[in-house]
C-alpha positions as CSV (number, residue, x, y, z in Angstrom):
1,X,-10.4,10.0,5.7
2,X,-12.0,9.8,2.3
3,X,-14.2,6.8,3.4
4,X,-12.9,5.0,0.3
5,X,-14.7,1.7,-0.5
6,X,-14.5,-0.7,-3.4
7,X,-16.6,1.5,-5.7
8,X,-14.7,4.6,-4.9
9,X,-11.4,2.7,-5.2
10,X,-12.3,1.7,-8.8
11,X,-13.0,5.3,-9.7
12,X,-9.7,6.5,-8.2
13,X,-7.8,3.7,-9.9
14,X,-9.1,4.9,-13.3
15,X,-8.0,8.5,-12.5
16,X,-4.6,7.4,-11.2
17,X,-3.8,5.5,-14.4
18,X,-3.8,8.9,-16.2
19,X,-1.4,10.4,-13.6
20,X,1.0,7.6,-13.0
21,X,3.8,9.1,-15.0
22,X,4.1,12.1,-12.8
23,X,2.6,11.0,-9.5
24,X,5.2,10.7,-6.7
25,X,3.1,10.4,-3.5
26,X,0.0,8.5,-2.5
27,X,-1.6,8.9,0.9
28,X,-4.4,6.4,1.7
29,X,-4.3,7.1,5.4
30,X,-7.5,6.4,7.4
31,X,-9.2,4.4,4.7
32,X,-10.2,1.2,6.4
33,X,-13.1,0.2,4.1
34,X,-11.0,-0.6,1.0
35,X,-11.2,-4.3,0.3
36,X,-8.2,-6.5,-0.9
37,X,-9.6,-6.3,-4.4
38,X,-9.8,-2.5,-4.3
39,X,-6.2,-2.3,-3.0
40,X,-5.1,-4.5,-5.9
41,X,-6.9,-2.3,-8.4
42,X,-5.6,1.0,-6.9
43,X,-2.0,-0.1,-6.8
44,X,-2.2,-1.8,-10.1
45,X,-3.3,1.4,-11.7
46,X,0.0,3.1,-10.9
47,X,2.3,0.2,-12.0
48,X,5.0,1.4,-14.3
49,X,4.8,4.9,-12.8
50,X,7.1,6.9,-10.7
51,X,5.5,6.6,-7.2
52,X,8.1,7.1,-4.4
53,X,6.0,7.4,-1.3
54,X,2.9,5.6,-0.1
55,X,1.1,5.8,3.2
56,X,-1.2,3.1,4.4
57,X,-1.4,4.6,7.9
58,X,-4.5,3.5,9.9
59,X,-6.1,1.5,7.0
60,X,-7.1,-1.5,9.1
61,X,-4.9,-3.8,7.0
62,X,-5.3,-7.5,7.5
63,X,-3.7,-10.5,6.0
64,X,-5.9,-10.5,2.9
65,X,-5.3,-6.8,2.3
66,X,-1.6,-7.3,3.0
67,X,-1.4,-9.9,0.2
68,X,-3.1,-7.6,-2.3
69,X,-0.8,-4.7,-1.3
70,X,2.3,-6.9,-1.6
71,X,1.4,-7.8,-5.1
72,X,1.0,-4.1,-6.0
73,X,4.2,-3.1,-4.3
74,X,6.2,-5.7,-6.1
75,X,5.6,-3.9,-9.3
76,X,6.5,-0.5,-7.8
77,X,9.6,-1.5,-5.9
78,X,12.0,0.1,-8.4
79,X,10.7,3.6,-7.7
80,X,9.4,3.3,-4.1
81,X,11.5,5.0,-1.5
82,X,9.2,5.5,1.5
83,X,6.4,3.4,3.0
84,X,4.2,4.1,6.0
85,X,2.3,1.3,7.6
86,X,1.7,3.1,11.0
87,X,-1.3,2.1,13.0
88,X,-2.0,-1.3,11.3
89,X,-1.9,-3.7,14.2
90,X,-3.9,-6.5,12.5
91,X,-1.3,-7.6,10.0
92,X,0.0,-11.1,10.9
93,X,3.7,-12.1,10.8
94,X,3.0,-13.9,7.5
95,X,1.4,-10.8,6.0
96,X,4.4,-8.6,7.1
97,X,6.8,-11.1,5.6
98,X,4.9,-10.9,2.2
99,X,4.6,-7.1,2.2
100,X,8.3,-6.6,3.1
101,X,9.4,-9.4,0.7
102,X,7.6,-7.7,-2.1
103,X,10.0,-4.6,-2.0
104,X,13.2,-6.5,-1.5
105,X,15.8,-5.6,-4.0
106,X,14.0,-2.3,-4.6
107,X,14.8,1.4,-3.8
108,X,13.0,1.6,-0.4
109,X,14.9,3.7,2.1
110,X,12.3,4.5,4.8
111,X,9.6,2.3,6.3
112,X,7.4,3.4,9.3
113,X,5.9,0.8,11.6
114,X,4.7,3.2,14.3
115,X,2.1,1.7,16.6
116,X,1.8,-1.6,14.6
117,X,1.9,-3.8,17.7
118,X,4.9,-5.7,16.4
119,X,6.2,-8.6,18.5
120,X,8.9,-11.3,18.2
121,X,6.7,-13.4,15.9
């Protein structure tokens, strides 16, 4: 838990831009204070990179954050192999559809939905 917020997210995004060519794994677990705008900035900073594994475990994702993450994942789907959304029970069916739709046709092999309170919807 880095207690990331929008300001820290912007700072991290700037640093990630410089690392995106070699960066393979991003773990944002337990960072519930990042806003949708911050998610968009952080994921946008690694577009065109080689990221294969991203964890959003226990980040209190909601529909708005899900939309921002979907936009970022769409640009990373060629290299992404593993996604972890564990412990994010507030995403709606519509948000899940958007997030998963964003990586269709990509390289994803492994997605974790542990304790996401999924239902038939």
